[in-house]
C-alpha positions, 0 to 999 in steps of 0.5 A: 753835259753842262748846259751853262758851258754853251755860254762860256767865253773863250779867253780871247773873246772881245766880249770880256769886259766889254759890257755896260756896268750900269745894266749888268746883272749882279750874277751870271748864269752860274751864280758867279758875281759880276763884274769880274776883271777878266782881262788877261792880264787884268787891267784893274777895272772890273767891267761886265762881260757881254753875255750870260757868263762872266769870264773867269780864268780857270784857276779862279773859277775852280777856286770860287767853286771850292770856296762856295762848296766849303761855305755850304759845308759849314752852313750845313754843319751848323744847321745840323747842330742847331 
């Protein structure tokens, strides 16, 4: 069970892009950067979501996880070589 999933916003949540960017933390509970333009379709403005998690459409969340894992792999390999 992923405890963070208890905080995920649904795609049609009114909390998406409804927060105040002036008080928005730079990352959400999972470490994703905030704010993210989560409107569907995106309106071109990245506004913070209300709540612990920034809404990312599933393809974006998966791509971000993949990129993060790849970066960690590169850093780990570099550390081993050094």
